[in-house]
C-alpha positions in Angstrom: 173.4 183.7 187.2 171.6 185.5 184.1 168.1 186.6 184.7 167.6 187.8 180.8 165.4 185.8 178.4 166.7 186.8 175.2 164.0 187.9 172.4 163.7 189.1 168.9 162.3 192.5 168.8 163.0 193.5 165.3 160.4 191.3 163.7 157.0 192.2 162.0 155.2 189.5 164.4 156.7 191.5 167.5 155.6 194.9 166.0 152.1 193.4 165.7 152.3 192.1 169.3 153.1 195.8 170.5 150.3 197.2 168.3 147.8 194.6 169.8 149.3 195.1 173.5 148.8 198.8 173.1 145.0 198.4 172.2 144.6 195.8 174.9 145.9 198.1 177.6 143.6 200.8 177.0 140.5 198.1 176.8 141.7 196.4 180.2 142.5 200.0 181.8 138.8 201.0 181.0 137.4 197.5 182.3 139.3 198.0 185.4 138.0 201.3 186.1 134.4 200.1 185.4 135.1 197.3 187.9 136.3 199.7 190.6 132.9 201.6 190.4 130.8 198.4 190.1 132.5 195.4 191.8 129.3 193.4 191.7 129.3 193.3 188.1 131.7 190.5 186.8 131.4 191.7 183.2 134.3 194.0 183.1 136.4 191.2 184.4 135.3 189.0 181.8 136.5 191.6 179.2 140.1 191.6 181.0 140.3 187.9 180.6 139.4 188.0 177.0 142.1 190.8 176.1 144.7 188.8 178.4 143.8 185.9 176.3 144.7 187.7 173.2 147.9 188.8 174.4 148.9 185.4 175.6 148.2 183.7 172.3 150.6 186.5 170.7 153.4 186.0 173.5 153.2 182.2 172.9 153.6 182.8 169.0 156.8 184.8 169.8 157.9 182.2 172.3 157.7 184.8 175.1 157.7 181.9 177.8 158.1 184.1 180.9 155.3 186.7 179.9 153.0 183.8 178.6 153.4 182.2 182.2 152.3 185.5 183.6 149.5 185.9 181.5 148.4 182.3 182.1 148.2 182.7 185.8 146.3 186.0 185.5 143.7 184.4 183.1 143.3 181.4 185.6 142.9 183.8 188.6 140.5 186.1 187.1 138.3 183.4 185.4 138.1 181.7 189.0 137.0 185.2 190.4 134.6 185.9 188.0 132.7 182.7 188.6 132.4 183.8 192.2 130.4 186.7 191.1 130.9 189.9 193.1 134.7 191.1 193.0 137.0 192.1 195.8 136.9 196.1 196.2 140.5 196.6 195.5 140.7 194.0 192.5 140.5 196.8 189.9 143.3 198.6 191.8 145.5 195.2 191.2 144.5 194.8 187.6 145.5 198.2 186.7 148.9 197.7 188.5 149.2 194.4 187.0 148.8 195.6 183.3 150.9 198.3 184.2 153.9 196.1 184.9 153.1 194.0 182.0 153.4 197.0 179.9 156.8 198.1 181.5 158.1 194.7 180.9 157.1 195.0 177.4 158.7 198.0 176.6 161.9 197.0 178.4 161.9 194.0 176.4 161.7 196.1 173.2 164.5 198.4 174.2 166.9 195.7 175.8 165.9 192.8 173.4 165.4 190.6 176.4 162.7 190.2 179.3 164.0 190.4 182.7 162.8 187.2 184.4 163.0 188.4 187.9 160.4 191.0 187.3 158.1 188.3 185.9 158.6 186.5 189.0 157.1 189.6 190.9 153.8 189.1 188.8 153.7 185.5 189.6 154.1 185.7 193.1 151.3 188.4 192.9 149.0 186.4 191.2 149.6 183.3 193.3 148.0 185.4 196.3 145.0 185.3 194.2 145.0 181.9 193.1 145.2 180.3 196.6 142.2 182.0 197.7 139.2 179.5 199.0 136.6 182.0 199.3 135.5 185.4 198.5 136.3 186.9 201.9 139.7 185.5 201.9 140.0 186.7 198.3 139.4 190.0 199.6 142.3 190.0 202.1 144.6 188.2 199.3 144.0 190.9 197.0 145.8 193.7 199.3 148.6 191.1 199.5 148.7 190.6 195.8 149.0 194.5 195.3 151.8 194.7 197.8 153.8 191.9 196.0 153.3 193.6 192.7 154.4 197.1 194.1 157.5 195.7 196.3 160.0 195.5 193.3 159.0 199.2 192.6 160.1 200.2 196.1 163.1 198.4 196.3 164.3 200.6 193.7 163.7 203.3 196.2 166.4 202.2 198.4 166.4 201.2 202.1 162.7 201.0 202.7 160.2 199.0 201.4 156.6 199.2 200.5 155.5 198.5 204.1 157.6 201.2 205.5 156.4 203.8 203.0 152.7 203.3 201.9 151.2 200.1 203.2 151.2 201.2 206.9 147.7 199.9 207.2 148.5 196.4 206.0 149.2 193.4 208.2 151.4 191.7 206.2 154.8 190.8 207.3 157.9 193.2 206.4 160.5 192.3 204.1 164.4 192.5 204.5 165.6 196.1 203.5 167.2 196.3 200.3 170.5 197.9 199.2 170.6 201.4 198.0 172.2 201.5 194.4 175.9 202.3 194.7 175.8 206.0 193.4 177.1 208.4 196.0 174.9 211.1 196.9 175.4 213.5 200.0 173.3 213.2 203.5 170.8 215.8 203.8 171.0 218.1 206.9 167.5 218.7 207.0 164.3 218.5 205.1 164.9 219.6 201.5 161.1 220.1 201.0 161.2 222.5 204.0 164.2 224.4 202.6 162.6 224.6 199.3 159.2 226.1 200.7 161.4 228.7 202.5 163.3 229.7 199.4 160.0 230.0 197.5 158.6 232.2 200.2 161.5 234.8 199.9 161.1 235.3 196.2 158.6 238.1 195.9 160.1 239.4 192.8 159.0 236.2 190.9 155.2 237.6 190.3 155.6 237.7 186.6 157.0 234.3 186.3 154.1 233.1 188.3 151.6 234.9 186.4 152.8 233.3 183.1 152.5 229.9 184.5 149.0 230.4 185.7 148.3 231.5 182.0 149.4 228.1 180.7 148.2 226.0 183.5 144.8 227.7 183.9 144.9 227.8 187.7 146.4 229.6 190.7 150.0 229.1 190.9 150.0 227.2 194.2 148.0 224.3 192.5 149.7 224.5 189.1 152.2 222.1 187.4 154.9 224.9 187.5 154.7 225.0 191.3 154.8 221.2 192.2 157.9 220.9 189.6 159.5 224.1 191.1 159.2 222.7 194.8 160.5 219.2 193.9 163.3 220.4 191.6 164.7 222.9 194.5 164.4 220.0 196.9 166.3 217.6 195.2 168.9 220.0 194.3 169.2 221.2 198.1 169.5 217.2 198.9 172.4 217.3 196.5 174.0 220.1 198.2 172.9 222.7 195.7 174.9 222.1 193.0 172.7 224.1 190.5 171.8 227.5 191.0 168.3 227.8 192.9 167.5 231.2 191.3 168.1 229.7 187.9 165.8 226.5 188.8 163.3 228.7 190.1 163.2 230.8 186.7 163.4 227.7 184.7 160.7 225.7 186.6 158.3 228.5 186.5 158.6 229.4 182.8 159.4 225.7 181.3 156.0 225.3 179.9 154.7 228.9 179.5 155.1 228.5 175.5 152.4 225.8 175.5 148.7 226.7 174.6 146.3 226.7 177.3 145.9 223.2 179.0 142.1 223.2 177.9 143.1 223.5 174.2 146.0 220.9 174.1 144.0 218.0 172.4 143.3 220.6 169.3 146.8 222.1 169.4 149.2 222.1 166.6 151.8 219.2 167.3 154.4 221.3 166.0 153.8 224.0 168.7 153.8 221.3 171.1 156.9 220.0 169.9 158.6 223.3 169.7 157.2 224.8 173.0 160.7 224.3 174.9 162.5 226.4 172.1 160.2 229.2 172.4 160.2 229.4 176.3 164.0 229.3 176.2 163.8 232.4 174.1 161.7 234.1 176.9 164.4 233.4 179.3 166.9 235.0 177.3 164.5 238.1 176.7 164.1 238.1 180.6 168.1 238.1 180.8 167.9 234.7 182.8 170.7 232.7 183.7 172.1 230.0 181.5 171.1 227.3 183.7 167.6 228.3 183.5 167.5 228.4 179.6 169.1 224.9 179.7 166.5 223.7 182.1 163.7 225.2 179.7 165.5 223.8 176.6 166.4 220.4 177.6 163.4 219.1 179.9 161.8 216.8 177.4 165.5 215.6 176.1 166.0 211.9 177.2 169.3 210.3 177.4 168.7 207.9 174.5 168.3 210.6 172.1 164.2 209.8 171.8 163.4 213.2 173.4 162.8 216.8 172.0 163.1 219.3 170.4 166.8 218.4 169.5 167.1 214.8 170.0 170.1 215.2 172.2 171.8 212.3 173.7 173.7 211.8 176.9 176.1 214.3 178.2 174.9 216.7 175.5 171.9 217.3 177.7 172.3 219.7 180.6 172.3 218.8 184.3 169.3 220.9 185.2 167.4 219.5 182.0 167.9 216.1 183.3 166.7 216.8 186.5 163.8 218.6 185.3 162.8 215.7 182.8 162.3 213.4 185.6 160.3 215.8 187.8 158.1 216.9 185.1 157.5 213.4 183.9 156.9 212.3 187.4 154.1 214.9 188.1 152.5 214.5 184.6 152.1 210.7 185.0 150.3 211.7 188.6 148.1 214.2 186.9 147.2 212.2 183.9 145.4 209.6 186.0 142.6 212.0 186.8 140.5 210.8 189.5 142.2 207.8 190.3 143.2 207.0 193.8 146.4 209.0 194.7 148.4 205.9 196.3 148.0 204.1 192.7 149.1 207.2 191.0 152.4 207.4 192.6 153.0 203.7 192.5 152.6 203.8 188.7 154.5 207.0 188.5 157.4 205.7 190.4 157.3 202.4 188.3 157.7 204.6 185.1 160.4 206.8 186.5 162.6 203.9 187.7 162.1 201.7 184.9 163.6 204.1 182.7 166.6 205.1 184.9 169.8 204.9 182.9 167.9 204.7 179.6 165.9 208.0 179.5 166.8 209.4 182.9 170.0 210.0 184.6 170.4 207.2 187.3 172.2 209.7 189.7 169.0 212.2 189.8 166.7 209.2 189.7 168.5 208.0 193.1 168.4 211.5 194.6 164.6 211.9 193.3 163.9 208.6 195.2 165.5 209.4 198.5 163.7 212.9 198.3 160.2 211.1 197.6 160.7 208.3 200.0 162.1 210.2 202.8 160.4 213.4 202.6 157.4 213.6 200.3 155.5 210.5 201.0 155.8 211.0 204.8 154.7 214.6 204.3 151.6 213.4 202.4 150.8 210.7 205.1 151.2 213.2 207.8 148.9 215.9 206.3 145.5 216.2 205.0 146.5 218.8 202.7 147.0 217.1 199.2 148.1 220.3 197.3 151.3 218.9 196.3 149.8 215.4 195.8 149.4 215.6 192.2 145.9 217.1 192.7 146.0 219.5 189.7 144.1 218.5 186.9 146.7 219.7 184.2 146.2 218.2 180.7 
């Protein structure tokens, strides 16, 4: 059965719809954050409804029927909730997840010239949980189930475990059948790859210079830096894969990949060309240090994307090094986590994982994404759940 709903994305009308969506997305996100802070005030929810209605009109004009249905149901659900007055504490979280999923659908539609109706069904199921609520108390309970429904598709991409097994350990909802892992061969890990990465990092005292350079860019001590986070995860995924890439080269490359960037406090006013060219300058630094070719490639290619939309050279497919493909995933993951500011960590994780998995095969290497998913699912998330130390949970404030 074909689940794709073909659409025409090259028209001026679709371009205008994308512009309207970008503006509406920001307005709805701001409103959802206000709603989280003041759930007793229905006005932010009314703002969300107004923005959704604008998008519904645009989707209707373009005959985007599956998306129009999702937006219709969202408007119906949110209008009803607004009439009840005070909103459930987690409704803001649900709205953020909902608009993120719609955003991903719109971007995928632009790229693939089709809407995946299976993914719109996840949105409809989530909204049905809200629409069926008969009282504010029941709505509070159903909001949690709606959040689970909207995130289940994300966690199905992670392999054998679903959201219930990974993050929703405090929900009472019934678990769903496990989903099959994508048919991409990856070796079984003999032990915890994150522990292997920690042990390896602890044995590298000669790297003090590299750490100092990373601290200069991040403006924070190395253990809390973006470089430290990406270093640990890149090494762990490489160990999970049987160490096909040289660990010393990954260590050097991860520490230095952003060293040519200005201090993070000055990024907003930085020269766009300087930001665009920072992989080139950082790669020259690796060459000056006589670092291995794999380290240079990681640094040079960590913003290159499979479809050629990356930088600095716009490389495509096999022209991008293996180390660069791996680093692109980990770098993007942590950047997405960080850029959520003070948002709760669980939602940051859900949204970041959605972005990565939605782009597998188009922007990111599918095999590395599969290994990334396994590392996050089987090792990184349990580590966060078992420990009060959030050092590695996207807690730095870079950028």
